[in-house]
C-alpha positions as a Markdown table, in Angstrom:
| # | Residue | x | y | z |
|---|---|---|---|---|
| 1 | Met | 80.1 | 103.2 | 62.3 |
| 2 | Ser | 79.2 | 102.4 | 65.9 |
| 3 | Asp | 75.5 | 103.2 | 65.3 |
| 4 | Phe | 75.5 | 100.8 | 62.2 |
| 5 | Leu | 77.2 | 98.1 | 64.1 |
| 6 | Arg | 75.0 | 98.3 | 67.0 |
| 7 | Thr | 72.1 | 97.5 | 64.7 |
| 8 | Gln | 73.6 | 94.3 | 63.6 |
| 9 | Pro | 73.4 | 90.9 | 65.2 |
| 10 | Ala | 76.3 | 90.5 | 67.8 |
| 11 | Ala | 78.1 | 87.8 | 65.8 |
| 12 | Glu | 78.2 | 90.0 | 62.9 |
| 13 | Ala | 79.1 | 93.1 | 64.5 |
| 14 | Ala | 82.0 | 91.5 | 66.3 |
| 15 | Val | 83.6 | 90.2 | 63.2 |
| 16 | Leu | 82.9 | 93.5 | 61.2 |
| 17 | Ala | 84.3 | 95.6 | 64.1 |
| 18 | Trp | 87.7 | 93.8 | 64.3 |
| 19 | Pro | 89.5 | 95.8 | 61.6 |
| 20 | Val | 88.3 | 99.0 | 63.0 |
| 21 | Val | 89.5 | 98.1 | 66.5 |
| 22 | Cys | 92.7 | 96.6 | 65.8 |
| 23 | Gly | 93.8 | 99.0 | 62.9 |
| 24 | Ala | 95.0 | 98.7 | 59.3 |
| 25 | Lys | 98.4 | 97.0 | 60.1 |
| 26 | Val | 97.1 | 94.3 | 62.3 |
| 27 | Ala | 93.8 | 93.8 | 60.2 |
| 28 | Ser | 96.2 | 93.0 | 57.1 |
| 29 | Arg | 97.6 | 90.0 | 59.1 |
| 30 | Thr | 94.5 | 88.9 | 60.8 |
| 31 | Lys | 91.0 | 87.8 | 60.2 |
| 32 | Ala | 88.1 | 87.6 | 62.4 |
| 33 | Val | 86.4 | 84.5 | 61.6 |
| 34 | Asn | 83.6 | 83.7 | 64.0 |
| 35 | Phe | 82.0 | 85.0 | 67.3 |
| 36 | Asp | 80.1 | 82.6 | 69.5 |
| 37 | Ala | 79.1 | 82.5 | 73.3 |
| 38 | Gly | 81.1 | 85.8 | 73.7 |
| 39 | Val | 84.5 | 84.6 | 72.1 |
| 40 | Leu | 85.7 | 86.4 | 69.0 |
| 41 | Gln | 87.9 | 84.0 | 67.1 |
| 42 | Val | 90.7 | 85.9 | 65.0 |
| 43 | Glu | 93.1 | 84.0 | 62.6 |
| 44 | Val | 96.6 | 85.0 | 62.6 |
| 45 | Ala | 99.4 | 84.5 | 60.3 |
| 46 | Asp | 101.8 | 82.9 | 62.7 |
| 47 | Ala | 102.8 | 82.1 | 66.4 |
| 48 | Asp | 104.8 | 85.4 | 66.9 |
| 49 | Trp | 101.7 | 87.5 | 66.0 |
| 50 | Arg | 99.5 | 85.2 | 68.0 |
| 51 | Asn | 101.5 | 85.7 | 71.0 |
| 52 | His | 102.1 | 89.5 | 70.6 |
| 53 | Leu | 98.3 | 90.1 | 70.0 |
| 54 | Arg | 97.3 | 87.9 | 73.1 |
| 55 | Thr | 99.1 | 90.6 | 75.3 |
| 56 | Leu | 96.7 | 93.2 | 73.9 |
| 57 | Glu | 93.5 | 91.3 | 74.3 |
| 58 | His | 92.1 | 93.3 | 77.0 |
| 59 | Glu | 92.8 | 96.4 | 75.0 |
| 60 | Tyr | 90.8 | 95.1 | 72.1 |
| 61 | Ile | 87.9 | 93.9 | 74.2 |
| 62 | Arg | 87.7 | 97.3 | 75.6 |
| 63 | His | 87.6 | 98.9 | 72.3 |
| 64 | Leu | 85.1 | 96.4 | 71.1 |
| 65 | Ala | 82.9 | 97.3 | 73.9 |
| 66 | Glu | 83.1 | 101.0 | 73.1 |
| 67 | Leu | 82.0 | 100.5 | 69.5 |
| 68 | Ile | 79.5 | 97.6 | 69.8 |
| 69 | Gly | 78.8 | 97.1 | 73.4 |
| 70 | Pro | 80.0 | 94.7 | 76.0 |
| 71 | Val | 79.2 | 91.6 | 73.9 |
| 72 | Val | 83.0 | 90.3 | 73.4 |
| 73 | Lys | 84.3 | 88.7 | 76.6 |
| 74 | Arg | 87.3 | 87.1 | 75.2 |
| 75 | Val | 89.4 | 87.1 | 71.9 |
| 76 | Glu | 90.9 | 83.9 | 71.0 |
| 77 | Phe | 93.9 | 84.1 | 68.5 |
| 78 | Lys | 94.4 | 81.1 | 66.5 |
| 79 | Leu | 96.8 | 80.1 | 63.7 |
| 80 | Glu | 95.5 | 80.1 | 60.2 |
| 81 | Gly | 94.3 | 76.6 | 59.2 |
| 82 | Lys | 94.3 | 75.3 | 62.8 |
| 83 | Asn | 91.4 | 74.3 | 65.0 |
């Protein structure tokens, strides 16, 4: 999987890698929607999930780096439908 993702443009690789990095339970409640300038934007269902996932941001960044290289500098968790 890592070999495939590393051949993709960074924006696509970061979005595609999200479900692999966060796991099935979190992936079922979130959606990576955009990657730009080192920031992966992930939509979450509610504020409780957003707050919990923020505490895991550094762990996700570390796992993303292992999988696709050090391209994601920050993960921004935002509520679905909010800018």
